[in-house]
DOMI-758191 format. One line per field, with one value per residue (C-alpha): residue in three letters; chain; y, z, x. Coordinates in pm, 1 decimal, always signed. Example, Ala and Ser with C-alpha at 12.3 -4.5 7.8 and 13.67 -1.06 7.14 Angstrom:
residues 2
code = ala, ser
unit = A, A
py = -450.0, -106.0
pz = +780.0, +714.0
px = +1230.0, +1367.0
This chain:
residues 545
code = met, leu, trp, phe, thr, ala, ala, leu, ala, gly, tyr, arg, val, asp, leu, leu, leu, gly, lys, lys, pro, phe, leu, arg, his, trp, leu, lys, gln, ile, lys, pro, pro, lys, asn, ser, pro, tyr, pro, pro, ile, lys, glu, arg, val, ala, val, leu, gln, lys, tyr, leu, gln, asn, ile, gln, lys, lys, leu, thr, phe, phe, asp, phe, gly, val, arg, leu, ser, his, phe, glu, arg, cys, asp, asp, gly, glu, tyr, phe, leu, arg, glu, phe, gln, his, ile, phe, pro, ala, arg, glu, val, leu, asn, asn, met, gly, phe, cys, tyr, leu, gln, arg, ala, arg, gln, lys, met, lys, ser, glu, arg, ala, tyr, phe, tyr, trp, met, pro, leu, val, leu, asp, val, glu, thr, leu, ala, ala, ile, leu, lys, thr, pro, ser, tyr, phe, ser, ile, ser, phe, lys, ser, leu, lys, gln, ala, ala, ala, ser, gly, gln, gly, glu, gly, phe, leu, lys, glu, ala, met, ile, tyr, phe, lys, lys, ala, val, glu, ala, asp, gln, gly, tyr, leu, pro, ala, gln, leu, asn, leu, ala, val, thr, tyr, leu, tyr, leu, gly, lys, pro, his, lys, ala, arg, ser, val, leu, glu, glu, ala, his, ser, asn, ala, pro, asp, asn, leu, glu, ile, gln, ala, leu, gln, ala, leu, ala, leu, tyr, glu, gln, ser, glu, val, asp, leu, asp, leu, trp, pro, arg, thr, val, ala, arg, leu, glu, lys, met, ala, ile, lys, ala, gln, ala, pro, pro, ala, leu, leu, tyr, asn, leu, ala, arg, leu, leu, glu, ile, arg, pro, arg, pro, gly, gln, ala, arg, gln, tyr, trp, asn, arg, leu, ala, arg, met, ala, asp, ser, leu, pro, thr, pro, ile, arg, ile, his, val, cys, gln, gln, gln, ser, lys, gln, arg, gln, thr, met, leu, ala, his, leu, asn, arg, cys, pro, lys, cys, tyr, his, his, trp, leu, glu, thr, ala, ser, tyr, val, gln, ser, phe, gln, pro, lys, lys, ile, ser, phe, leu, lys, lys, leu, glu, asn, phe, leu, thr, lys, ala, phe, gln, pro, ala, leu, asp, asn, trp, lys, pro, leu, val, ser, val, thr, val, thr, ala, val, leu, val, val, ala, val, leu, leu, tyr, ile, ile, pro, pro, thr, lys, thr, pro, ile, ala, pro, ile, asp, ala, ser, tyr, ile, ala, val, asn, thr, his, asn, pro, asp, gly, phe, asn, gln, ile, leu, glu, asn, leu, pro, ile, glu, thr, met, thr, leu, gly, phe, asp, glu, val, glu, ser, ser, pro, ala, ala, gln, ala, phe, thr, ala, gly, ile, glu, tyr, gly, gln, ala, val, leu, thr, asn, thr, thr, pro, ser, pro, glu, leu, thr, ala, tyr, ala, asp, thr, asp, glu, tyr, lys, leu, gly, arg, trp, phe, val, leu, leu, trp, thr, val, ala, gln, thr, gln, gln, pro, met, pro, ile, asp, phe, trp, thr, gln, gln, ala, ala, ile, gly, ala, glu, leu, glu, met, arg, phe, asn, lys, arg, pro, pro, asp, glu, thr, thr, lys, thr, val, leu, glu, val, leu, thr, asn, leu, gln, pro, leu, leu, ile, glu, leu, lys, thr, gln, pro, asn, asn, arg, arg, leu, ile, tyr, leu, leu, ser, arg, asp, ile, glu, met, ala, met, asn, gly, ile, ser, glu, leu
unit = A, A, A, A, A, A, A, A, A, A, A, A, A, A, A, A, A, A, A, A, A, A, A, A, A, A, A, A, A, A, A, A, A, A, A, A, A, A, A, A, A, A, A, A, A, A, A, A, A, A, A, A, A, A, A, A, A, A, A, A, A, A, A, A, A, A, A, A, A, A, A, A, A, A, A, A, A, A, A, A, A, A, A, A, A, A, A, A, A, A, A, A, A, A, A, A, A, A, A, A, A, A, A, A, A, A, A, A, A, A, A, A, A, A, A, A, A, A, A, A, A, A, A, A, A, A, A, A, A, A, A, A, A, A, A, A, A, A, A, A, A, A, A, A, A, A, A, A, A, A, A, A, A, A, A, A, A, A, A, A, A, A, A, A, A, A, A, A, A, A, A, A, A, A, A, A, A, A, A, A, A, A, A, A, A, A, A, A, A, A, A, A, A, A, A, A, A, A, A, A, A, A, A, A, A, A, A, A, A, A, A, A, A, A, A, A, A, A, A, A, A, A, A, A, A, A, A, A, A, A, A, A, A, A, A, A, A, A, A, A, A, A, A, A, A, A, A, A, A, A, A, A, A, A, A, A, A, A, A, A, A, A, A, A, A, A, A, A, A, A, A, A, A, A, A, A, A, A, A, A, A, A, A, A, A, A, A, A, A, A, A, A, A, A, A, A, A, A, A, A, A, A, A, A, A, A, A, A, A, A, A, A, A, A, A, A, A, A, A, A, A, A, A, A, A, A, A, A, A, A, A, A, A, A, A, A, A, A, A, A, A, A, A, A, A, A, A, A, A, A, A, A, A, A, A, A, A, A, A, A, A, A, A, A, A, A, A, A, A, A, A, A, A, A, A, A, A, A, A, A, A, A, A, A, A, A, A, A, A, A, A, A, A, A, A, A, A, A, A, A, A, A, A, A, A, A, A, A, A, A, A, A, A, A, A, A, A, A, A, A, A, A, A, A, A, A, A, A, A, A, A, A, A, A, A, A, A, A, A, A, A, A, A, A, A, A, A, A, A, A, A, A, A, A, A, A, A, A, A, A, A, A, A, A, A, A, A, A, A, A, A, A, A, A, A, A, A, A, A, A, A, A, A, A, A, A, A, A, A, A, A, A, A, A, A, A, A, A, A, A, A, A, A, A, A, A, A, A, A, A, A, A, A, A, A, A, A, A, A, A, A, A, A, A, A, A, A, A, A, A, A, A, A, A, A, A, A, A, A, A, A, A, A, A, A
py = -1512.7, -1475.4, -1738.9, -1567.2, -1218.1, -1395.8, -1545.0, -1207.1, -1061.1, -1328.2, -1531.9, -1899.8, -2031.4, -2340.0, -2463.5, -2474.2, -2738.0, -3091.0, -2961.4, -2951.6, -2655.9, -2377.2, -2249.6, -2515.2, -2428.1, -2068.1, -2110.6, -2282.8, -1969.9, -1731.1, -1938.1, -1864.1, -1842.3, -2158.9, -2055.7, -1921.4, -1824.2, -1950.6, -2290.5, -2547.3, -2552.9, -2853.5, -2685.6, -2349.9, -2530.4, -2744.0, -2452.9, -2245.5, -2558.9, -2622.2, -2245.5, -2261.4, -2594.6, -2424.9, -2136.3, -2405.3, -2572.7, -2232.3, -2114.0, -2244.8, -1970.6, -1693.3, -1847.4, -1882.0, -1545.6, -1377.3, -1577.1, -1475.8, -1122.6, -1120.7, -1216.3, -949.8, -1191.4, -1007.5, -1072.7, -1449.2, -1371.5, -1164.2, -1483.5, -1657.4, -1364.8, -1315.2, -1657.3, -1637.7, -1296.2, -1443.5, -1657.6, -1444.4, -1091.0, -994.0, -660.7, -844.4, -999.3, -650.1, -499.6, -750.0, -710.1, -341.8, -415.4, -603.7, -325.5, -94.1, -308.7, -367.5, -8.8, +68.1, -205.0, +6.6, +329.6, +459.2, +427.1, +796.8, +801.8, +457.3, +532.9, +905.1, +831.9, +515.2, +426.4, +114.6, -127.1, -369.0, -710.1, -881.3, -1245.5, -1350.6, -1400.2, -1415.8, -1734.6, -1919.6, -2001.2, -2248.2, -2466.0, -2411.6, -2702.9, -2618.9, -2786.8, -2572.6, -2514.4, -2621.9, -2421.2, -2671.9, -2566.5, -2881.1, -3212.7, -3387.2, -3213.1, -3303.6, -3680.7, -3691.7, -3704.6, -4069.0, -4001.3, -4266.4, -4431.2, -4774.5, -4710.0, -4533.2, -4818.0, -5054.7, -4822.3, -4808.2, -5189.1, -5188.9, -4902.1, -5080.4, -5393.2, -5187.0, -5024.5, -5352.0, -5507.3, -5208.4, -4969.2, -4729.2, -4694.2, -4340.4, -4332.5, -4591.2, -4397.8, -4055.9, -4219.0, -4389.3, -4060.6, -3889.6, -4173.3, -4136.5, -3755.9, -3826.9, -4067.4, -3808.3, -3974.7, -3726.0, -3881.4, -4197.3, -3991.8, -3803.4, -4131.5, -4254.9, -3917.2, -3929.9, -4248.9, -4103.6, -3798.7, -3997.4, -4164.0, -3838.1, -3549.8, -3274.4, -3349.7, -3044.0, -3219.0, -3454.8, -3162.5, -2976.3, -3284.7, -3316.6, -2949.8, -3034.8, -3336.5, -3125.2, -2879.2, -3162.4, -3272.8, -2922.7, -2952.0, -2708.1, -2628.1, -2687.0, -2443.2, -2559.4, -2308.4, -2066.8, -2340.8, -2494.8, -2152.8, -2063.4, -2399.9, -2355.8, -1986.6, -2077.8, -2350.1, -2120.2, -1880.1, -2152.0, -2099.0, -2463.6, -2478.4, -2739.2, -2565.3, -2804.6, -2625.1, -2289.2, -2382.0, -2536.9, -2241.5, -2015.5, -2217.1, -2207.3, -1834.2, -1807.5, -2023.0, -1792.7, -1563.5, -1367.4, -1261.7, -1002.8, -1291.5, -1530.5, -1316.0, -1360.6, -1736.9, -1725.2, -1496.3, -1723.9, -2019.2, -1796.1, -1777.0, -2158.2, -2205.5, -2397.3, -2684.2, -2703.4, -2993.6, -2871.5, -2849.7, -2663.5, -2414.4, -2359.3, -2246.7, -2049.8, -1869.8, -1796.5, -1639.1, -1419.3, -1320.3, -1204.8, -1007.8, -867.8, -750.5, -600.7, -385.1, -275.0, -174.8, +14.0, +195.2, +287.8, +499.4, +602.3, +811.6, +874.0, +524.4, +484.4, +603.9, +337.6, +78.2, +222.0, +119.9, +469.7, +506.0, +536.3, +849.2, +998.2, +1184.8, +1358.3, +1559.5, +1691.5, +2051.0, +2078.8, +2195.5, +2513.2, +2484.7, +2739.8, +2864.4, +2909.8, +3120.7, +3326.7, +3389.5, +3492.0, +3735.9, +3886.1, +3927.6, +4127.5, +4346.0, +4441.1, +4451.0, +4835.8, +4854.2, +4589.6, +4763.7, +5075.1, +4850.2, +4648.4, +4738.5, +4639.5, +4329.9, +4205.0, +4265.0, +4082.3, +3783.5, +3738.2, +3745.3, +3477.3, +3253.3, +3249.1, +3150.1, +2875.6, +2736.4, +2723.5, +2555.8, +2292.4, +2233.4, +2200.3, +2085.8, +2062.9, +1719.2, +1544.0, +1260.4, +953.4, +841.0, +477.8, +346.5, +228.6, +579.6, +758.2, +554.6, +639.9, +1005.0, +973.3, +801.7, +1037.9, +1344.9, +1211.9, +1150.7, +1429.0, +1316.6, +1007.6, +625.2, +599.6, +445.4, +200.5, +88.3, +6.3, -295.9, -413.0, -790.7, -868.8, -832.3, -635.8, -644.6, -987.7, -978.7, -1270.8, -1547.6, -1765.6, -2106.8, -2042.1, -1727.0, -1568.4, -1608.9, -1310.8, -1302.8, -1271.4, -1017.9, -789.9, -837.1, -737.5, -433.0, -316.8, -342.4, -140.6, +125.5, +146.9, +169.8, +468.2, +656.5, +623.0, +745.0, +1041.0, +906.9, +876.8, +520.7, +343.4, +386.5, +5.8, -67.0, +86.6, -197.2, -414.2, -140.1, -321.9, -647.1, -761.5, -890.0, -517.0, -366.7, -620.7, -561.4, -176.1, -249.0, -487.3, -260.6, +25.9, -180.7, -318.8, +28.9, +164.6, -114.9, +1.6, +326.9, +442.2, +716.0, +679.0, +689.6, +890.1, +770.7, +604.5, +438.1, +79.8, +100.5, +181.7, -91.8, -361.7, -251.6, -260.8, -629.7, -738.3, -594.2, -776.3, -1090.0, -1066.0, -1006.8, -1321.1, -1521.0, -1474.0, -1606.8, -1974.3, -2141.5, -2168.9, -2182.0, -1791.5, -1735.8, -1992.6, -1852.0, -1504.0, -1609.0, -1790.4, -1469.9, -1232.0, -1463.5, -1445.7, -1067.0, -966.3, -1048.1, -834.2, -555.7, -583.1, -556.7, -270.3, -64.6, -71.7, -94.4, +125.6, +139.7, -196.2, -286.4, -667.2, -673.7, -429.9, -668.2, -977.3, -794.8, -708.2, -1064.1, -1205.0, -955.7, -1028.2, -1382.7, -1311.8, -1075.8, -1323.3, -1613.2, -1448.7, -1291.3, -1635.6, -1798.0
pz = +23658.1, +23455.3, +23695.8, +24002.5, +23872.9, +23782.8, +24127.8, +24288.2, +24075.3, +24186.9, +23874.3, +23891.9, +23862.7, +24061.4, +23730.0, +23555.3, +23836.7, +23715.3, +23353.9, +23029.4, +23038.1, +22812.0, +22746.7, +22502.8, +22273.8, +22328.7, +22208.2, +21898.6, +21799.0, +21854.4, +21701.0, +21953.4, +21836.2, +21811.7, +22043.9, +22323.0, +22640.2, +22841.7, +22992.6, +22826.7, +22856.5, +23108.3, +23344.8, +23342.2, +23396.9, +23680.1, +23849.7, +23831.5, +23937.8, +24231.2, +24324.6, +24328.1, +24529.0, +24780.2, +24822.0, +24862.5, +25145.4, +25331.7, +25301.4, +25671.4, +25789.3, +25660.9, +25852.0, +26176.3, +26160.4, +26089.8, +26370.5, +26631.9, +26520.2, +26553.1, +26935.9, +26988.2, +26977.4, +26713.2, +26863.0, +26761.8, +26450.9, +26294.2, +26268.4, +26061.9, +25852.0, +25786.3, +25670.9, +25417.6, +25296.0, +25202.0, +24936.4, +24851.1, +24933.8, +24826.1, +24931.4, +25206.6, +25352.0, +25374.1, +25513.4, +25797.0, +25878.8, +25914.3, +26124.7, +26366.7, +26407.1, +26459.2, +26701.3, +26898.0, +26900.6, +27048.9, +27315.0, +27440.0, +27469.5, +27756.8, +27720.7, +27695.8, +27383.2, +27237.2, +27251.6, +27224.1, +26908.4, +26813.8, +26476.0, +26293.5, +26221.5, +25928.8, +25919.1, +25602.0, +25657.1, +25306.6, +25072.7, +24695.6, +24724.0, +24879.8, +24523.8, +24499.7, +24761.1, +24678.1, +24460.9, +24150.9, +24229.6, +24005.5, +23710.3, +23448.9, +23434.0, +23354.9, +23341.2, +23506.6, +23661.5, +23348.3, +23125.0, +23383.4, +23366.1, +22996.2, +23119.9, +23260.1, +23559.3, +23802.1, +23618.0, +23725.7, +24091.4, +24043.9, +23877.8, +24164.1, +24409.4, +24234.7, +24269.3, +24627.7, +24709.6, +24493.1, +24681.1, +25006.5, +24873.7, +24796.2, +25130.2, +25295.3, +25084.8, +25353.6, +25411.6, +25381.4, +25366.1, +25066.6, +24884.1, +24928.7, +24823.5, +24516.1, +24395.0, +24437.7, +24242.9, +23954.3, +23958.3, +23922.6, +23641.7, +23457.8, +23494.5, +23665.9, +23553.9, +23772.1, +24051.1, +24073.3, +24086.7, +24385.1, +24556.4, +24495.2, +24699.2, +24972.6, +25003.9, +25064.3, +25352.5, +25491.7, +25339.0, +25579.3, +25492.9, +25331.5, +25231.3, +25018.5, +24882.9, +24783.7, +24606.4, +24414.0, +24312.0, +24177.1, +24000.0, +23837.6, +23702.1, +23584.3, +23343.9, +23155.1, +22772.7, +22494.2, +22460.3, +22816.2, +23087.7, +23435.9, +23600.3, +23703.9, +23876.1, +24050.9, +24186.0, +24295.7, +24500.3, +24662.4, +24752.1, +24933.5, +25134.7, +25212.4, +25392.6, +25680.7, +25968.7, +25954.6, +25582.5, +25564.6, +25447.6, +25140.8, +25011.6, +25053.8, +24878.9, +24581.4, +24540.6, +24544.4, +24271.2, +24060.8, +24102.7, +24002.7, +23673.3, +23527.0, +23680.6, +23958.1, +24181.4, +24372.5, +24486.7, +24541.3, +24768.3, +25054.4, +25059.2, +25017.2, +25336.3, +25548.3, +25436.8, +25513.0, +25891.3, +25922.8, +25742.2, +26016.2, +25980.2, +25592.7, +25412.0, +25281.7, +24911.0, +24982.9, +25228.6, +24996.0, +24719.8, +24980.5, +25088.2, +24713.6, +24676.4, +24983.4, +24835.8, +24512.2, +24727.4, +24914.3, +24575.0, +24438.0, +24771.7, +24748.1, +24381.5, +24465.8, +24768.7, +24540.3, +24321.5, +24583.9, +24861.4, +25004.1, +25105.8, +25243.4, +25592.1, +25661.0, +25622.9, +25874.2, +26228.3, +26324.5, +26117.8, +26417.2, +26524.7, +26228.0, +26138.8, +26477.9, +26334.3, +26037.3, +26039.6, +26094.0, +25784.2, +25853.2, +25685.3, +25458.8, +25714.4, +25975.1, +25732.1, +25650.1, +26024.7, +26093.2, +25786.3, +25890.3, +26242.7, +26151.5, +25873.4, +26109.4, +26454.5, +26482.1, +26389.8, +26619.7, +26911.5, +26875.9, +26877.1, +27174.7, +27367.1, +27087.9, +27010.3, +27353.2, +27346.2, +27000.6, +27126.9, +27417.0, +27188.8, +26961.7, +27255.8, +27379.8, +27031.9, +27021.4, +27360.0, +27250.3, +26929.7, +27133.2, +27389.1, +27093.5, +26801.3, +26462.2, +26341.4, +26147.9, +25873.5, +26039.1, +25838.7, +25818.2, +26009.2, +25702.1, +25534.0, +25859.4, +25848.2, +25500.4, +25584.2, +25882.0, +25684.6, +25399.9, +25634.0, +25819.9, +25479.1, +25240.3, +24993.7, +24902.8, +24873.7, +24524.5, +24586.7, +24843.2, +24618.7, +24330.0, +24536.4, +24630.6, +24634.6, +24415.3, +24064.4, +24045.1, +23691.8, +23499.6, +23189.2, +22953.1, +23017.0, +23295.4, +23282.3, +23564.7, +23614.6, +23955.3, +24185.3, +24247.5, +24604.9, +24467.1, +24214.4, +24493.9, +24706.7, +24433.5, +24347.5, +24699.7, +24673.2, +24359.5, +24488.9, +24804.4, +24593.0, +24382.5, +24684.0, +24844.8, +24512.9, +24480.1, +24163.1, +24040.2, +24084.5, +23813.4, +23856.7, +23782.1, +24101.4, +24309.8, +24161.0, +24462.8, +24728.0, +24915.8, +24963.4, +25261.7, +25033.5, +24887.2, +25236.6, +25338.3, +25029.1, +25095.8, +25464.2, +25382.4, +25132.5, +25393.8, +25653.5, +25432.2, +25308.7, +25662.6, +25767.7, +25492.6, +25616.8, +25897.6, +26032.9, +26352.8, +26312.2, +26517.5, +26871.8, +26832.6, +26493.9, +26590.5, +26840.2, +26532.0, +26322.1, +26617.4, +26598.8, +26218.1, +26240.3, +26508.7, +26297.0, +25981.9, +26193.3, +26321.8, +25976.3, +25814.0, +26106.2, +26025.9, +25664.2, +25542.1, +25601.8, +25225.5, +25122.3, +25095.5, +25444.3, +25607.7, +25465.9, +25550.6, +25920.1, +25939.9, +25831.7, +26068.0, +26364.8, +26309.1, +26258.4, +26556.2, +26832.7, +26649.8, +26612.9, +26992.7, +27081.3, +26859.1, +27049.6, +27341.1, +27132.3, +26821.4, +26723.6, +26777.5, +26425.6, +26486.3, +26523.0, +26224.9, +26021.3, +26122.1, +26031.6, +25704.6, +25624.0, +25714.3, +25492.8, +25189.7, +25220.1, +25268.6, +24961.7, +24724.5, +24870.5, +24869.0, +24527.4, +24366.7, +24528.5
px = +21078.8, +20736.3, +20582.6, +20722.0, +20571.8, +20239.5, +20206.4, +20264.8, +19998.4, +19752.0, +19731.0, +19637.5, +19981.4, +19878.7, +19739.5, +20076.6, +20202.8, +20196.2, +20118.0, +20296.6, +20537.4, +20431.4, +20796.1, +20871.8, +20557.2, +20657.7, +21015.7, +20904.0, +20692.2, +20977.7, +21260.0, +21547.6, +21894.8, +22110.4, +22366.5, +22159.4, +22323.0, +22031.1, +21990.8, +21777.9, +21387.8, +21388.5, +21615.8, +21444.7, +21104.0, +21249.1, +21388.0, +21044.4, +20855.1, +21078.3, +21030.1, +20664.9, +20646.4, +20877.4, +20610.3, +20349.8, +20549.7, +20602.0, +20249.1, +20198.2, +20460.9, +20231.6, +19929.1, +20120.3, +20252.4, +19904.7, +19766.3, +20041.8, +20008.0, +19643.0, +19679.8, +19944.3, +20219.0, +20423.1, +20749.8, +20690.0, +20482.6, +20756.9, +20985.0, +20734.3, +20648.1, +21018.0, +21069.2, +20785.7, +20893.7, +21223.4, +21053.4, +20737.8, +20781.0, +20430.1, +20242.0, +20042.9, +20382.3, +20540.2, +20229.7, +20202.6, +20568.5, +20501.5, +20194.0, +20423.0, +20666.6, +20385.0, +20214.8, +20542.8, +20594.9, +20248.5, +20328.9, +20623.6, +20423.4, +20255.9, +19891.6, +19810.5, +20021.2, +19920.3, +19552.4, +19535.2, +19321.4, +19150.2, +19316.3, +19238.8, +19530.7, +19484.2, +19641.4, +19573.5, +19492.3, +19498.2, +19807.3, +19809.5, +20013.0, +19723.2, +19596.7, +19893.8, +19706.8, +19349.0, +19209.0, +19022.8, +18694.1, +18490.7, +18740.5, +18474.2, +18154.0, +17874.0, +17519.4, +17367.8, +17502.5, +17353.9, +17619.9, +17901.9, +17813.8, +17894.7, +18263.2, +18200.6, +18422.2, +18396.1, +18095.0, +18205.5, +18199.6, +17857.3, +17706.7, +17819.3, +17690.6, +17378.3, +17340.3, +17378.9, +17137.1, +16862.8, +16906.5, +16880.2, +16564.6, +16420.4, +16496.0, +16295.5, +16069.1, +16080.8, +16452.9, +16507.6, +16914.7, +16925.5, +16659.3, +16836.6, +17155.5, +16993.5, +16862.0, +17183.3, +17361.7, +17098.2, +17160.8, +17543.5, +17479.5, +17274.1, +16940.8, +16721.2, +16395.2, +16484.3, +16609.2, +16278.9, +16097.8, +16302.9, +16249.1, +15870.7, +15845.6, +16083.3, +15866.7, +15557.8, +15737.6, +15869.0, +15639.7, +15806.7, +16184.2, +16323.0, +16624.7, +16385.6, +16221.8, +16533.5, +16654.9, +16320.0, +16376.5, +16719.1, +16587.0, +16331.3, +16599.7, +16803.8, +16532.4, +16563.9, +16593.0, +16673.3, +16306.6, +16193.1, +16364.3, +16281.4, +16524.1, +16244.5, +16017.5, +16319.3, +16451.4, +16106.7, +16051.7, +16404.2, +16359.2, +16034.4, +16211.8, +16504.6, +16274.4, +16241.1, +16458.1, +16549.9, +16651.9, +16950.2, +17294.3, +17284.7, +16952.5, +17112.9, +17424.2, +17227.1, +17003.2, +17293.7, +17472.9, +17148.3, +17147.4, +17498.8, +17441.0, +17190.8, +17324.4, +17160.3, +17474.9, +17280.9, +17008.0, +17269.5, +17461.0, +17233.9, +17268.2, +17644.6, +17632.3, +17420.2, +17662.4, +17958.0, +17820.1, +17845.9, +18170.4, +18334.6, +18066.4, +18085.0, +18279.0, +18604.6, +18517.3, +18206.0, +18369.9, +18637.2, +18373.3, +18173.2, +18485.6, +18584.1, +18248.2, +18291.3, +18619.1, +18450.4, +18215.2, +18500.7, +18687.2, +18356.0, +18326.0, +18679.3, +18619.5, +18326.7, +18499.0, +18784.6, +18544.0, +18295.6, +18460.5, +18094.9, +18064.0, +18421.8, +18362.1, +18071.3, +18344.9, +18592.3, +18630.8, +18573.0, +18220.6, +18010.0, +18152.8, +18298.8, +17953.3, +17960.7, +18259.7, +18085.1, +17971.2, +17580.2, +17399.0, +17173.0, +16832.8, +16690.7, +16429.5, +16696.8, +16904.8, +16596.1, +16529.3, +16883.8, +16874.6, +16541.5, +16625.1, +16958.8, +16762.6, +16483.2, +16635.9, +16647.9, +16278.5, +16178.4, +16336.9, +16122.0, +15827.2, +15886.9, +15581.0, +15356.5, +15523.1, +15480.2, +15114.4, +15085.8, +15300.3, +15065.2, +14761.1, +14932.0, +15023.4, +14660.7, +14550.7, +14815.3, +14715.1, +14348.5, +14439.6, +14649.2, +14370.7, +14104.2, +14284.0, +14098.5, +13974.5, +14224.6, +14154.0, +14359.9, +14659.9, +14714.9, +15017.3, +15212.0, +15145.1, +15263.9, +15581.8, +15653.3, +15604.8, +15828.8, +16107.3, +16103.6, +16091.2, +16390.5, +16582.1, +16485.5, +16764.9, +16567.3, +16692.1, +16780.9, +17120.4, +17002.1, +16711.0, +16938.1, +17044.7, +16693.9, +16747.9, +16430.0, +16338.1, +16023.1, +15989.8, +15964.0, +16187.2, +16108.7, +15845.1, +15817.0, +15680.9, +15429.5, +15271.1, +15275.7, +14977.7, +14732.4, +14895.5, +15237.5, +15136.2, +14993.7, +15278.3, +15512.3, +15275.6, +15312.8, +15691.7, +15702.0, +15472.6, +15673.7, +16011.3, +15844.3, +15738.2, +16103.2, +16264.2, +16035.5, +15887.7, +15552.2, +15419.6, +15214.4, +14837.2, +14796.0, +14969.2, +14668.8, +14434.4, +14577.1, +14558.1, +14290.0, +14499.6, +14693.4, +14969.5, +14996.0, +15027.9, +15277.0, +15489.9, +15486.9, +15578.2, +15872.9, +16036.5, +16016.5, +16180.7, +16458.7, +16535.5, +16547.2, +16772.3, +17036.7, +17055.6, +17290.4, +17106.4, +16881.0, +16510.0, +16245.0, +16208.7, +15892.8, +15946.5, +16033.0, +15712.3, +15495.8, +15652.5, +15594.1, +15227.5, +15208.7, +15348.5, +15099.5, +14825.6, +14925.3, +14978.3, +14629.1, +14488.9, +14670.6, +14558.2, +14181.0, +14235.0, +14204.9, +14536.9, +14669.3, +15017.6, +15064.1, +14889.8, +15139.0, +15448.8, +15361.8, +15264.7, +15599.0, +15776.2, +15598.7, +15636.4, +16018.7, +16015.4, +15811.6, +16073.3, +16325.1, +16083.5, +15996.7, +16356.6, +16430.7, +16186.9, +16426.2, +16734.9, +16665.4, +17033.8, +17137.0, +17305.4, +17299.2, +16913.3, +16877.8, +17096.0, +16883.4, +16568.4, +16719.5, +16833.7, +16503.4, +16306.1, +16530.2, +16465.3, +16065.8, +16067.0, +16223.1, +16006.0, +15670.4, +15722.1, +15739.0, +15442.8
C-alpha cells in the first residue's frame, strides 16, 4: 500500500521497479515477530510490482480519454478514463471524469443557458502516474561531460567509432561530418583538448557554421579545472550566438543546461521556453527533459499563484475582461473638486453674473496661450517615453523588475572583463531600472550617458518592462518607439562594423517590424510577447560582449 500511496503523491516509484526491494532491509531493522500474520516479503514485493506494472500498461487509457474529451467526445472518453480510474483513482482522473459529465451536461443544454457566462473548464492533461514511464535520462547530476566519462560506459564502442572517424578525416581533410563526429566522440571520452583541436580545423573549413562554434564553446567549458573556471566565457559565447534567429536547437539546449548547472534558472527559462515551442521536432530524450523543465516552471507558477491572489486573474481565461468589472478609482483632485463644489455651491449661485465674466476672461487668456505657447526645452524621445510610462503606471514596476532576466551587478570575479560597450549598455539598464522603480540611480552611471549603448540599454529595459504589464499604453506610444528604434538603427549604421555594432544592428533589424506592427495593433499580446522574448535575448547577449 505504501508504494501505491507514494505513486498517488507523485513520488518516483518507477525507480523501485527492477531494483532490490527495500522491504527486506526495512524488516531487518524493525525485527518483526516470528509468527507474523502477513505474507512473506517476496510475495508482498511481487504483488506491489505487478500492481505498478499494471498502471504502466494502462497509462494509454488516460491519454486516450484526455484526447477524446478535449475534442468534445466525452461519451467515448469517459470509457477510457473510467478504466484507468479502476486502477489509479488519482485527483486528475477524478477531475477529468467530472469534466466529462459537465461537458456532456452542457451539450444537452440550450446555448442561452450553456453560454450565459463564459466560464473556464480545466481538463488536466497530465497524470502523476506518468512518471512510471518516464525514463531517468538525467538521474545523475554531473557538472561536465568529462566527469561522466569516468564511468567508462560504452568506452569500447567509442574507441571503435574514433578509429573510423579518424580514417574518414584522413581520407578527406575537409569532410565536416566526420570532423564533427570525431569531436563529439572525444568529448564523450573526456578528451576536450583533442575535440577542440579537431573543431578548430572544422571551423577553418566552415567559419560561419553555428553548430561548430557552439561545439567549440562546449569543448572550452570541458577544459575547466579546479583552478580554472571556463564557465563564464563559455556561457557568454553561447549567449551571443543564441541571439541569432537561426541559432540551432542544440545550441539553445546546451546553453540552458549550462545555466542550470551553475545554476541560473531565471536566465535558463527563456531558452527552455524557446525549445518548448519546437518540442515536436526534438529527439525523444531531449524533448522529455525540456518538458520536465516546463513542468518545473508550471509548478513554480502555481505555487506563486497560491500565495499571490493579486496575480491570479492574469492566468484565468477571463482575464481580458475581469478588470472592466472593477470599480473605477476616483483621484484625489476629483474628490477635492466634488467637495469644494458642494461646500461653496450656495455662494456661487449668488455670484453667477460675475463668474460668467471671469470665466470669459480666463477662456480668452487660455486661447491666447494655446495659440502662442511658451517656448519649451525639447525632451529626448527616450526620456519622454519614461515620463509617459511612469505617468500611466504611478504604482511603479518594482515587482516586475524583480524578474528582469539579466544580472546587472557582477558578484564575484569573471575571467574576462566586459567591454566598454557592454559596460555602457548595462549602465543604461541599471539607470532605467532605477527610474522605473522610483529609486535614485548611482551618479557613476551617468558617465556613459553620451554613448549609444547607454541609450540602447535604457530603451531596452523600458520596452521589456512595458511588455510585462497588462495595461494598454498611450495611443501614440508604439509610434514613438518605432521612431526611437529607427533613430538608434541609423546611429549604429554610421559606426565601424565591429562585433558590438553588428550584434546591435541584427537585434534592431528584428525588432523594427514588431514595433511597426504594434503601431496599428497596440494591444496584440502575441506581438508584445515576441518583442519581450527578443529583448530578453538581446539584453543577455549584449551585456556579455
